[in-house]
N, C-alpha and C positions, 0 to 999 in steps of 0.2 A: 504493499500499500504506500502511496505517496506520503512522506513524513508529514508535509504540512496539511494535505488533506486530512490525515488522521488526527492532528493537532486540532483542527477546525471541528471535528466530530466531537472531540473532548470538549471543546469550549461550548458548543451547543448544548451539550448534554449536562454540562456543568451547572447549569440553572437549577436543575432539579435534585442537585446534591445538597450537602449538609448547609444550612442557612444559618448565619449569625445575626442575631437581632439585638440590636443595643439601643440606648437612648440618645437624644439629641442634645448637642451643646444649647446652653442658654446663650443667646446671641449678645445679651448685654454684659456678658463677662469677658474680659480681654484673656488672651491666652496666659495659663501659668504654668507653673512647674507641677510636673506629677511626680512630687517626693515619694522616695520609697520610705517604707517603715523598716528601720533597723530591727532586727530579730533576734531574741535570745538564742543562745546555743541549746539550752535544755528544751526538752519538748514541753509545749504549752498545751493548755487545755482546749479541746476542741469545741467550738460554739454551736456546732451542728449536734442532731439528736439522731435516735433510732427511727423516728418517725419519717426523717429526711432521707436516711439510708435505705429504708424500706421503699420510699417512693422512688428513689433512683434504680433500685434493683427492679421494681415493677415496670418502670418506664423503659429501660433498656433491655430487659428480657421480652418485652412486647415488640419493641422494635426489631430485635433479631428474630423473633419466631413469627411474625406477622408482616414485617416489612423489610426483611433482607438485610438488616444492618450486619455488616462484615468487618469486625475491627476490634479496636481496645478502648477503654475509657479508664482514666484515673482521675480522681478529685482529691486534692490534698488541702490541708491548711496548716499553715506554719511549717513544722518539720514532720507532720504526721500524715499518713494517708487515710482519709476518711472513706471513700469508696473506691473500688476499681473492678473491672470485668473484661473478660477477653470473650469475643464472639466469633463464631464461624471459622474459616479455613484460612490458615497461612498460605497452604498450598493445596489447591483444589483437586487436582490430579492425584496427589500422594494421600490426601486427606489427612493432612498435617494441620493440627488446630493451631488457631492464634493463641499466644502467650503474652503476659504483660512484658516478658523480656524479648519478644518478636521485634525486629527493626523494620520500621516503615521509612519510606521516602517522605521527607518533611516538606519538599517543594519550598515554597516561600517562607516557611518558616525559619528556613536555613539563613535568612537574611540577618536576623538578630545575631547569630553566630558571626557573620561576617563583620558587623558593625562592632561587636565587642573586640574582634580581633585588631581592628584599626584602633579603636580605642587604648587597647594594651601597648600599641606602638607609639601611639601619642603619649601614654604615661612615661614610656621609656625615653621620650625626646627624640625618637627616630623619625617623627613626622610631626607636621602642624596640620590641623583641620582646615587651615586656609591655604595648604599647598594646592597648586594646580596639577592637572594631569600631565602638562608638559615638563613639570619638574622631573617626573619618573620616565616619562617617553617623550622625548625632546621634539620628535617630528609629529607629534599629535597635532592635527590641524586646526582644532577649535580651542581658542584660547581663554583664559579666565574661568574655566570650569574646576572649581575646589573640590576637595575630599568632601566638605560639608555640603556643596550641592549634590553630589553623588548620593550621599546618606539619605538626603531629604526628598530625592526624586523632582529635583529642581534644575537639573543639568541640560534640558532640551535634548538629549540623545534620544533616537528612537529606538525600539526594541529590537535586538540583534536578530530574533526569529525572523524578520522580515527581510533584512539587508543581507543576511547569510543565506537566504533561501537558494541562489543559484550555487553558491559555494559548496553548500552542504548536499547538494544533489550530485554535484559533480565529483565529490571527495570520496575516497575509500578509507579515509582515516578519520577519526573523531576530531571535532573542532574544540579547542580550548579558549581560556579567557585571553591569553595572548593573541590568538587568533582574531579575537574580537577587536583589540586595540589594533592590530595590524590591518584589518580590513576597513576599519574607520580611516586610518592613515593613509593606506594605499588608494583608496576610491575616493577618499574625500566626502563621505557620506554626510549629507547636510543635517543640520539640527531642525527639529520640527518647529522649535520656538527658540527665541533668545534665551541666554542663561539666566535662571532666576526669575523669568517671568511669570511663570504657574507651576503649579504641582501637576506633573504628569508621570504617572508610575512607569518605572523604566528598568526592566532587567538588565539592561546593557550596564547601568550605573553600578550595580552591584558586582557583575562580572569584572567590570574595570578595577572594583575595590579589591577583589581577590587578586587580581594581577599586581596590583600595588603591594599587597601583603607579601606576595612572592618576591618582588622586586626588592623591597625594603628588609624583609628577614633573610632573604638568601636561601629560602628552602621552599619546595611546593606547598601549596595551600593546604592540602590534605596533611601533610606532615606537621605544617603549623598548628592546625587546630588539635590534632592528637596529642602534640607536646605540651601545649599551652592551656587546652580546655578539657578534652577528654580525659587525659590520664590524671591531671590534678582533681577532677571532680569524680574519678572513678566510673565514668559512663563506659561501662564495659561492652556494651552493645552499640555503640556508635562508630561510624566511620564516614568517610567520604567517598562518594562513588569512582571507582576506578577500573569499572569494566566488569564483564562476566569472569568468573572463575576465581574471584577474590576469596581466599581463604577464611577472611573475616566475616564473610556473608552466610555463615553456617545458620545463624538466627533469622535471616531475612526472610521477610515475606515476598511473595509474587503479587505485582499489581495486575487488577483485572478491570476489563471494560465491561461491557454487557453480554448477557448469557456465559459468563465465566470465560470470556475470550482474554487471553493472556496480552497485556501490554508489553510490547518488545522494547527493548532499548534501541535508541537511535543515536547518531554521531553528534547530536548536541547535548547529549548527557554530560560530556566531560567540561562542558561550561560550567564553571562553579561560582560561588559567591551569592548567586541567586536562588540557587537550588542546590540539590546534590548530596545533602547530609541525611544519611539513614540513622534513625534513633529510635529507641524503644520508649515506650510510656513512663517507664521507671527512670529511664536516664533523662527524659525531659523533666521529670519532677526534680531530679538531682541538679539538673541545670539551673532551673528556678531557684532552688534552694541555694545554690552556689552564688547566684546574684544577690539574694538577700544576705548572705553571710560574707560576702566580699572576698571570695575564694580565688576569684579569677581577676578581678577588677575592683578598683578602689570606689566607695561610696560616692565620693564627690565627682568623679569621672563618669560613673553610671548615670547621674543625674542629666548629664548631656544627652544622653539616649533617650531619656524619658522626658524630655522638654519638647511640648509641641510647638513645631516650627512654623505652623500656618495660623491664619486668621480663622477663629471659630466662625462656623456657619451652621445655622440651623439644619439639622438632619443630616450632618456630615461628621465623619471622623477626621481626625488630625493626624500627623505623622511626625515621629521624632527619628530616631537612629535605629532602623530595623523593627519598629514597633509601631502599629496603629493604637490610637487611643481615644476615648470617649469620656464624657462626664455626664453623669445621671443628672436630670434636671431637679429631681425631687430632693436629693441630700447631697449632691455635688461628689457622689461616690466615683473615685476615678476607676476607669477600666483600662487595661492594656492589652493588647492582643494581636495575632496575626494568624492568617489562614493561607492555605495554599493548595495547589493541585498539580499533578505531574503524572502521567503513565497510569492511570487508574487510581492513585492514591489521592486521598483527602486528608488534610491535616488542620489541627486547630490549636492553639494555645492561648489560654485566656488567664490573666491575673486579676483579682479583684482586690484592690489596694487597701481598703479600709481593714481588712481582717486577714491579709495575707492568704487569699484563697487561690488555689492553682486549679485550672480545668484543662485536661489533655484529651483530645479525641482524635483517634488515628483509623483511618479506613484504607483498606487496601482492594476495594472494589467500588467503583464509582456508581454502580447501579443501587437504586432503592435507598431505603431509610432517609428520609427528610428529616433531619434534625435541626432545630434552632437552639443556640444558646439560651435564648429567653426561656425555653422550655426547662432546661437544667437549672437557670437561676430562680425561676418560679418555684422550684422544688427546694432549693436551697435557702432562699428568701421569700417564704411564702407571704409575708406580711409587709415587710418594709420596702420591698420593690414593686412598684406599680407602673406601667407605662404610661407616658404622656403622648409625645410624638415618639414614634417608633421608626427605626432605621433598619432596614433588611440588607445585609450584605452576605452574597453568596461565599460560602468557606471556600470554593475554588477561586475567589477573586484574588488576582496577583497584583 
């Protein structure tokens, strides 16, 4: 099948996948910091109860049995797991079940890891957020695009899926982040808008960020993440895509499209930074806890990632460094989240700031099970959270 025809099929079907429903910004409020809550090392008492756990159990069992949900879910608060479940098949042909330790393609949830990698190098004084792309790649044709612009999707760069189409169809080898930089440089791919004119989601920006990490650190992007994030946080079922036959992929799920049709790898898979991380639900919880406990990045530096960079608009989310964010109009509770899709996978990571709650949903089958984060939040917060203006964001939104 033509690679880009397949991608279009995925996009068209993506609208019926998991949906994330959150609340709108209050237009009268200026953009403010989404400050992290520092967390104690010892386990704290959960604010949820058995009724909420029973509600989650009933909800996800029904989704699996009656609506085809195939994946895993983990909900934690502070450093304790409150609810977790694994449903359906990791490998449909072999009838191997999904497990909490199974690794799923995170797709665009990978972007927050790229952002933290950049911030780690910033902490070490190896780069500045105001550095431009041409500092690292002198022949890059578009001047004035900074690391900051790349992080917040205001670079004006078009998505590489489109300008690499001909190259990918002609190539017998995988395309990398460096190929993205080279193709823009060689062909002078034009910007779709001037730098910093407006927010426009761009996977290209995060691919270039991964190339910058490689340039500054002197090691491949996958090795950088393993050394500086996965190993320190003991994320034992996490790795970056490197192709078929990787021995680290023993716990890896298979991504499925419709009627259990396997979603095959393609030559764009090795473009990293915007996607490409495989991770288990347990490891994503470790990641979230590692951010709270400042195990891979300092508290003050992480605030940069959690700072909304756009002007609040009613019924719209904002964006920081690798995170989307919203604020409930009812009590100004902050929500940080990101979602993603790729090759049959759907991913969602949500953190509720006021009580350090983490919600992880990972699917390896794009068919069935229309889920909303609002459904989960309504179970966890049955009284305090009531929608005013609602916003529906597809989980596969990139």
